[in-house]
C-alpha positions in Angstrom: -6.7 -9.1 -3.6 -7.6 -9.0 0.1 -8.8 -6.4 2.0 -6.1 -4.1 3.8 -7.0 -2.8 7.2 -5.6 0.1 8.9 -6.0 1.3 12.8 -9.4 -1.2 12.7 -10.4 0.2 9.3 -10.5 -1.9 6.2 -10.7 -1.1 2.2 -12.1 -3.9 -0.1 -11.8 -3.3 -3.6 -15.0 -4.3 -6.3 -15.9 -3.3 -9.4 -18.7 -3.4 -12.0 -17.9 -5.4 -14.9 -19.6 -4.0 -18.6 -19.6 -6.0 -21.1 -20.1 -3.4 -24.1 -21.0 -3.9 -27.7 -17.9 -2.8 -29.6 -20.0 -2.7 -32.8 -22.2 -0.4 -31.4 -19.9 1.9 -29.8 -17.2 2.1 -32.0 -15.2 4.5 -29.7 -13.3 4.5 -26.1 -16.0 5.3 -23.4 -16.4 8.8 -22.1 -14.9 9.9 -19.0 -17.6 11.3 -17.0 -17.8 15.0 -15.6 -18.1 15.1 -12.1 -21.8 15.4 -11.7 -22.5 12.5 -13.9 -19.8 10.6 -11.5 -21.8 11.8 -8.6 -25.0 10.3 -10.4 -23.5 7.1 -11.1 -22.3 6.7 -7.5 -25.7 6.8 -6.4 -27.3 4.5 -9.2 -24.6 2.0 -8.2 -25.3 2.2 -4.6 -28.5 1.5 -4.5 -27.8 -1.3 -6.6 -25.5 -2.4 -4.4 -27.3 -2.1 -1.0 -30.4 -3.4 -2.4 -28.0 -6.9 -2.5 -25.9 -6.1 0.1 -27.6 -4.1 2.6 -24.8 -3.8 5.3 -22.9 -1.9 2.8 -24.6 1.3 3.8 -22.5 1.7 6.9 -19.6 1.4 4.7 -18.2 4.4 2.7 -18.3 3.9 -1.2 -15.5 5.5 -3.6 -15.5 5.3 -7.5 -14.3 7.6 -10.5 -16.2 8.0 -13.6 -14.3 6.0 -16.1 -13.9 2.8 -17.5 -11.0 0.9 -17.6 -9.4 -2.1 -19.4 -8.7 -5.4 -17.0 -5.1 -4.9 -17.8 -4.8 -1.5 -15.8 -6.5 -2.8 -12.7 -4.7 -6.0 -12.6 -1.5 -4.0 -11.9 1.4 -4.5 -9.1 -0.2 -2.3 -5.9 -3.3 -1.9 -7.9 -2.8 1.7 -8.6 -6.2 2.7 -10.1 -7.7 1.6 -6.2 -4.6 3.5 -4.5 -6.4 6.4 -6.1 -9.8 5.5 -5.3 -8.6 4.9 -1.6 -6.9 8.8 -1.4 -10.4 9.7 -2.5 -11.9 8.2 0.7 -9.5 9.7 2.8 -10.3 13.3 1.2 -13.8 12.6 2.0 -13.9 11.8 5.1 -15.5 14.6 7.7 -14.1 13.3 10.7 -18.2 11.5 11.7 -18.9 8.2 11.5 -21.1 9.6 8.6 -21.2 6.9 5.4 -20.5 8.5 2.4 -20.4 8.4 -1.3 -17.0 9.8 -2.8 -17.0 10.1 -6.4 -14.5 12.1 -8.9 -15.1 13.2 -12.1 -13.4 14.3 -15.4 -12.5 17.9 -15.5 -11.7 19.4 -19.3 -11.3 15.4 -20.3 -8.7 14.7 -17.5 -8.9 12.7 -14.7 -7.5 14.1 -11.6 -4.7 11.6 -11.1 -2.8 9.9 -13.5 -3.8 6.5 -12.1 -6.9 7.0 -12.7 -6.6 8.0 -16.1 -7.1 5.3 -19.0 -4.5 4.0 -20.8 -4.4 5.0 -24.2 -1.8 2.5 -25.4 -4.2 -0.5 -24.5 -7.0 -0.9 -27.3 -10.5 -0.7 -26.2 -12.2 -4.1 -25.3 -15.5 -5.6 -25.0 -14.9 -5.9 -21.2 -15.1 -2.3 -19.2 -14.3 -2.2 -15.8 -15.6 0.5 -13.5 -13.8 -0.3 -10.3 -15.3 1.0 -6.6 -13.5 0.8 -2.9 -15.8 0.0 0.4 -14.4 1.5 3.4 -15.4 0.9 6.8 -14.7 -0.7 10.4 -12.3 -4.0 9.8 -15.3 -6.1 11.2 -17.9 -4.8 9.1 -15.8 -5.0 6.0 -14.6 -8.7 6.7 -18.3 -9.4 6.8 -19.3 -7.7 3.7 -16.5 -8.7 1.8 -17.9 -12.4 2.4 -21.2 -11.7 1.3 -19.7 -10.0 -1.8 -17.6 -13.2 -2.9 -20.3 -15.3 -2.1 -23.0 -13.3 -4.0 -22.1 -11.7 -6.8 -21.3 -14.3 -9.0 -25.2 -15.4 -8.6 -26.6 -12.6 -8.1 -24.9 -9.5 -9.0 -26.2 -7.9 -12.4 -27.1 -4.5 -11.9 -30.6 -3.2 -12.3 -31.6 -2.5 -15.7 -32.4 0.9 -15.2 -28.6 1.3 -13.9 -27.4 -0.2 -17.1 -29.5 1.5 -19.0 -28.2 5.1 -17.3 -24.3 3.7 -17.8 -25.4 3.3 -21.5 -25.9 6.8 -21.9 -23.8 8.1 -19.8 -20.3 6.6 -21.4 -21.7 6.3 -24.7 -21.5 2.5 -25.1 -23.4 -0.4 -25.8 -24.1 -2.3 -22.8 -25.1 -6.2 -23.0 -24.7 -6.5 -19.5 -23.0 -5.4 -16.2 -22.7 -7.2 -13.2 -20.6 -6.2 -9.7 -17.5 -8.2 -9.0 -14.6 -8.5 -6.9 -11.3 -7.6 -7.9 -10.6 -11.7 -6.7 -13.5 -12.9 -9.1 -11.6 -10.9 -12.0 -8.4 -11.8 -11.2 -9.8 -15.8 -11.1 -11.8 -14.6 -15.2 -8.3 -13.4 -16.5 -6.7 -16.7 -15.1 -9.7 -18.9 -17.1 -9.1 -16.7 -20.4 -5.3 -17.3 -20.5 -5.5 -21.0 -19.6 -8.1 -21.1 -22.4 -5.7 -19.8 -24.6 -2.8 -22.5 -23.2 -1.1 -19.2 -21.9 -1.2 -20.2 -17.7 2.2 -19.7 -17.5 1.8 -15.9 -18.3 -1.1 -15.8 -15.5 1.1 -17.3 -13.1 4.0 -14.3 -13.3 1.1 -11.5 -13.4 -0.6 -13.2 -10.4 2.8 -13.6 -8.8 3.7 -10.0 -9.5 0.3 -8.6 -7.7 0.9 -10.5 -5.0 4.1 -8.1 -4.4 5.5 -10.7 -2.3 9.2 -11.5 -1.9 8.7 -15.0 -3.2 10.2 -16.1 -6.5 9.0 -18.2 -9.2 10.4 -20.1 -12.3 8.9 -21.5 -15.3 8.8 -23.0 -19.0 6.9 -22.5 -21.4 5.7 -25.1 -23.8 8.0 -23.4 -26.6 10.9 -23.7 -24.1 11.1 -19.9 -23.0 12.6 -19.6 -19.5 10.7 -17.3 -17.0 11.5 -16.2 -13.7 9.6 -13.7 -11.6 12.5 -12.3 -9.1 13.3 -9.2 -7.5 10.1 -7.8 -8.7 10.7 -8.5 -12.2 10.0 -11.2 -14.6 13.1 -12.1 -16.2 13.2 -13.7 -19.4 15.8 -15.7 -21.4 15.7 -14.6 -25.1 17.0 -16.9 -27.5 18.6 -15.7 -30.5 18.0 -17.8 -34.0 21.8 -19.7 -33.7 21.0 -20.4 -30.3 17.2 -21.5 -30.8 17.9 -23.4 -34.0 21.3 -25.2 -32.0 21.1 -25.4 -28.5 17.4 -24.7 -27.7 13.9 -26.2 -28.3 14.7 -25.6 -32.2 17.3 -28.4 -32.1 14.5 -31.0 -32.8 13.7 -29.0 -35.7 14.5 -30.5 -39.2 17.1 -28.3 -41.0 14.8 -26.8 -43.0 14.5 -23.3 -44.1 10.3 -23.5 -44.0 10.6 -25.6 -41.1 13.0 -23.3 -39.1 11.8 -19.9 -40.2 8.1 -21.2 -39.0 9.2 -22.7 -35.7 11.4 -19.6 -34.7 8.2 -17.3 -35.4 6.3 -19.1 -33.3 8.7 -19.1 -30.7 9.0 -15.0 -31.3 5.3 -14.9 -31.3 4.9 -16.2 -28.3 7.2 -14.5 -26.9 5.7 -11.1 -28.0 2.5 -12.3 -26.5 4.0 -12.7 -23.0 6.2 -9.2 -23.0 3.5 -7.2 -24.4 1.0 -8.6 -21.8 3.5 -8.1 -19.1 3.8 -4.6 -20.1 0.3 -3.8 -20.3 0.1 -4.9 -16.4 2.6 -2.7 -15.8 5.1 -6.1 -15.1 8.8 -5.0 -15.3 10.9 -7.4 -17.6 14.6 -8.1 -17.6 15.9 -9.9 -20.9 18.9 -11.8 -20.6 21.0 -14.2 -23.2 21.7 -17.7 -22.6 24.8 -19.1 -21.1 27.5 -19.2 -24.1 25.6 -16.3 -26.3 28.3 -13.4 -27.0 26.4 -10.5 -26.9 24.5 -7.8 -25.0 21.4 -6.9 -23.7 20.4 -3.3 -24.1 16.7 -2.1 -22.9 15.0 -2.4 -26.0 17.3 -4.6 -28.0 20.0 -7.5 -27.8 23.1 -8.1 -29.9 24.8 -11.3 -30.3 28.1 -11.6 -32.1 29.3 -14.2 -34.4 32.0 -15.7 -36.4 31.0 -16.4 -40.0 33.2 -18.2 -43.1 33.8 -16.2 -45.9 31.0 -15.8 -48.5 31.2 -16.7 -51.7 28.8 -14.5 -53.0 28.9 -10.9 -52.5 26.9 -10.3 -49.0 24.8 -7.4 -47.9 26.5 -5.2 -45.4 22.8 -5.0 -43.9 20.0 -7.6 -43.9 16.4 -7.3 -42.4 15.3 -10.7 -41.3 11.2 -10.8 -41.4 8.5 -13.2 -40.6 4.6 -14.0 -41.9 2.9 -11.4 -39.6 5.5 -10.6 -37.4 7.5 -7.9 -38.7 11.3 -7.5 -38.6 12.7 -10.2 -36.7 16.8 -9.6 -36.4 18.8 -7.0 -38.4 22.4 -8.7 -39.3 25.4 -6.6 -39.7 28.2 -7.9 -41.7 31.4 -6.9 -39.8 35.2 -7.4 -41.2 35.4 -10.4 -39.0 32.3 -11.3 -38.7 28.5 -10.9 -37.9 26.5 -9.1 -36.0 22.8 -10.0 -35.4 20.6 -7.3 -33.8 16.9 -8.6 -32.1 14.3 -6.0 -31.1 13.1 -6.6 -27.4 10.5 -3.9 -27.5 8.7 -1.7 -30.2 11.2 1.1 -29.4 14.1 -1.3 -30.4 14.1 -1.3 -33.9 14.7 2.9 -34.0 17.5 1.8 -31.5 18.6 -1.2 -33.5 18.9 1.5 -36.6 20.9 4.2 -34.6 23.5 1.2 -33.6 23.9 -0.2 -37.2 24.6 3.2 -38.6 27.0 3.7 -35.8 28.9 1.0 -37.2 30.2 2.8 -40.1 29.8 -0.5 -42.3 31.2 -0.6 -46.0 29.8 -3.0 -48.5 27.0 -4.0 -51.0 24.2 -1.9 -48.8 20.7 -3.1 -47.4 18.8 -6.3 -48.3 14.9 -7.1 -47.5 14.2 -10.3 -48.5 10.9 -10.2 -47.1 11.9 -13.8 -44.7 14.9 -14.7 -42.7 18.0 -16.1 -44.1 19.0 -19.3 -43.1 22.4 -21.2 -43.5 20.3 -24.5 -42.9 23.4 -26.4 -42.7 25.1 -24.6 -39.9 21.6 -23.9 -38.9 22.1 -19.9 -38.4 21.2 -16.8 -39.8 23.5 -15.3 -42.6 23.4 -12.1 -44.8 21.4 -12.1 -47.8 23.8 -12.8 -51.0 23.5 -10.3 -54.0 23.5 -12.2 -57.7 
């Protein structure tokens, strides 16, 4: 998050946070052409120089594109690394300050790191990154000024806001300069407000790119650890959650167990999808004592099962309200194998894995709920009447 120094020079990341009106915009912001990107940077530089006069002595780089905060807050800050490359290519060997902007060519940015991530849906907050580069002493002084003045006085001019609205084809509520530290602090407040502070701690550890370790447990009893460049997650199968995990205190009632495990899965998916959006690697593991295997996109657990009194489905899809498929149970000759998706791709791979088992039996069942043996507190195959 701090300015980077190289041979007496330094870089400092900043940005313009633009609160957009999605009701007015209803589409992704446009990518600016080279000419428009240069004009954009000229507008922003004029506003910035009025606020921080010393910035005239530094170089500024920007790209004509708006990002989601997930794409700016990624390990190694790849967007800013790309802007650093723009600054480097713009240097002429003189001490003359410069504005270096880059726009899109035929709807694409020059590098992948400057291309908006289409997998992230449009958000109310659009972020326009800028990079200041100059002598280390100057950047240190400017960084202090920006950290102190942006929060109180950082709003861009009405003229610039109007230009940004027209250029990007969006509705602009307001736009203001921020530092990357300001953005991370705001991100922390957002997640803390919704009860996800441990998620911010994991992402912040990844952003720090240090060799430190972090272990924590969420309110739903999920264990996470940041170690060796990855977030490591203990995945709780239903059987383990309901007997050995936090679900052990839930009454042996189908509705209560379904609701409790659904809440656990919902929190897990929120964590892992947010980590993925921030490009933080995630590695799953099973709790000690689970007999199974973790693959890249799904995991499975094998358990013994008593003989069934009724004919059972050879394949049962367990689903929860608003969560879709939570697990798939395959009835083997000597027990059960429960498959759990870890990523959206996992379901397709589970179907392939189940097909490869060449099961014999009564076919597939889609009960629209989680089939539970409440006495044993375990998943079970659906029974045919």
